C-alpha positions as CSV (number, residue, x, y, z in Angstrom):
1,X,-12.1,-48.4,-65.8
2,X,-8.5,-49.4,-65.8
3,X,-7.5,-52.7,-64.2
4,X,-4.7,-52.5,-61.6
5,X,-2.2,-55.2,-61.5
6,X,0.0,-53.4,-59.0
7,X,-0.1,-53.9,-55.3
8,X,-3.2,-52.2,-53.8
9,X,-1.3,-51.4,-50.6
10,X,0.0,-47.9,-49.7
11,X,3.2,-46.5,-51.2
12,X,6.3,-46.9,-49.0
13,X,6.5,-43.2,-48.5
14,X,3.0,-43.0,-47.2
15,X,3.6,-46.0,-44.9
16,X,6.7,-44.3,-43.5
17,X,4.8,-41.0,-42.9
18,X,1.9,-42.8,-41.2
19,X,4.4,-44.8,-39.0
20,X,6.1,-41.5,-38.0
21,X,2.8,-39.9,-37.0
22,X,1.7,-43.0,-35.1
23,X,5.0,-43.0,-33.1
24,X,4.5,-39.3,-32.3
25,X,1.0,-39.8,-31.0
26,X,2.0,-42.9,-29.1
27,X,4.9,-41.0,-27.5
28,X,2.6,-38.2,-26.4
29,X,0.1,-40.6,-24.8
30,X,2.9,-42.5,-23.0
31,X,4.3,-39.3,-21.6
32,X,0.9,-38.1,-20.2
33,X,0.7,-38.2,-16.4
34,X,-1.6,-40.8,-14.8
35,X,-4.7,-39.1,-13.4
36,X,-4.9,-39.1,-9.6
37,X,-8.3,-40.8,-9.7
38,X,-6.9,-43.7,-11.7
39,X,-4.0,-44.1,-9.2
40,X,-6.5,-44.1,-6.3
41,X,-8.5,-46.9,-8.0
42,X,-5.3,-48.9,-8.6
43,X,-4.4,-48.5,-4.9
44,X,-7.9,-49.7,-3.9
45,X,-7.5,-52.8,-6.1
46,X,-4.1,-53.5,-4.7
47,X,-5.4,-53.3,-1.1
48,X,-8.3,-55.6,-1.9
49,X,-5.9,-58.2,-3.4
50,X,-3.6,-57.9,-0.4
51,X,-5.8,-57.5,2.7
52,X,-2.8,-58.1,5.0
53,X,-0.9,-55.2,3.6
54,X,-0.7,-52.1,5.8
55,X,-2.1,-48.9,4.4
56,X,0.2,-45.9,3.8
């Protein structure tokens, strides 16, 4: 077994590639539309927080 005195972290090239892939995945998720069911739930919560608010 050889002893490693170098940094056990990832090489900068690998870190950069991982960062790029993470940004791509994040951008895909951010650009997805919000499901109608989720919007309905948010509207219900908003109405319960503001009972005086008129419904649309």
